[in-house]
N, C-alpha and C positions, 0 to 999 in steps of 0.2 A: 598530516592527516585529516582528509576526508570524512565526514558519515552525512550518511542519506536518511531518510527519514523517508518510508515506502508506504504508501498506504493503496492497499487492492483487496479485493476481495475474488468477484468473478473474472475477474481478468488477471488473477495473479499467477507468474508462470507463463501467461501467452509473448509472443515472437516479440510485440512494439515492447513491451516492458523489457524482456532480455537482453535485447539487443542497446538501449539504452543503458543498462546498466553494467556490460560489458564496456562502451563508449567511456564510461565513467573511470571503471578500470583502467584502461589504458592510458587517460588523463591523470590518474593515480593510482600507482598498482597497490599501496595500503589503505584503500579507501576500503570503510565499512557501512553495513547497510542495517539498519532495524525498520524491522516491518510490523506494520498493523496491519490487523487481517480483520476488519469491522464486523461483526457477526452481521446476517443476512437473514431478512427473514421472509421466507418464499412466499408469491403468491398466486400458487399453484395448487397447494395444498395446507390441509393446518399442520401448525407445528408449535413444538413447545420450547422452552429455553434450553432446557439441555442438550436438544436435536441442536439446534443452531450455533451452540456453543460448542460441540464436539465437532459439527461440520465445518468451522471456522479453524479452531483446532488442527483437523485435519489437512486442511489444504495448509497452516502455515508450517508444519511438521512437512511436510512434504517439499513445501518452496527452500525450507531450512536443509533439508535433505542436497538438494538437486545445487543447490549455492555450495554447500560445503563439499559437495563432489566436484564442483569447478573450482574449487580453491579461493570461493568469495566468502569474505568473512563476512558473518550476518548472526543479528540476534531478532527475537522478535517477539510478538505479544498480538492477544485477542482482543479486538476493543470492541468498544461498543458501537451499536449500529448506526451513529450520527458520526460522521467520519470526521467532521468537525471535533464533533467532542473527543471522541478516542484522541484525536491530535494533538488537543490540549491538555489532555491526563499524562502523555508522554514529553509534554513539554515542562508542563509545570513539576513532573519528577524529576527531568533530566538537567531542563535551565534551556531556556531561549537560545544562549548560544552553543549546547550541544551538536545541533546539527548545522552542518553546511546548504541545505534544501531539503525540501518535500517533494516527491515525487510522489502524483497521482497518477492513477491509472484508474480509466473509466472506460465502460462499452460506448458506442459511437449514440450522438444526440438521441438518437428515434429511439433505443432502446434502453439509456441509461436512467437511472433513477437518481443520480448524480451528478447532474449537467449543472446545476446551481453552486455545488460544492468548491471548483476551483475558488469561483466569484467570493465566496462566503472565507473559504482557506485564506485569500490576498485580504481580505479586509481587518481577519483577527490577527494575525501574523503579519505586518505588511514590512515586516525587516528581515523574512527567512525568505529565498529565493522559491516561488515556486515553477514546476514544471508538470504540466499539464499532459499526459500519454492517452491518446486513445486509440484502442483495441479497433482492430479490423471487423469488419460486419460480420465474417464468417467464424468470430470465436462466442461461442455463446455455450455457455458452463453450468 
């Protein structure tokens, strides 16, 4: 049974990501997913740590409910705002061989603050396959 580490925040639940999860389930109906939703520090208003944690937790809980309703096995956690660090925390806890791959979902290049993240993940964890999924331009959450 394969297990994938899924990293997303603003794009969590987007059609591009859901389509990919469904494809993986078609390949292996028993595969499972572990979601990491990094905290997001908004740039359009003042924020505090409690706010960003609650918002990330709400996104995570909503996605876990959606996936459960679809019969997709998933667990998850809120992660550090640095997605590479958040991945490292999970890999140190679970082990480098715990996941068949990492799925990173970002906004399109012109909107994304994470555009360098795939390169950094590949450099830090070269033995774990990485799939970079890019949301449509219309996805702004």
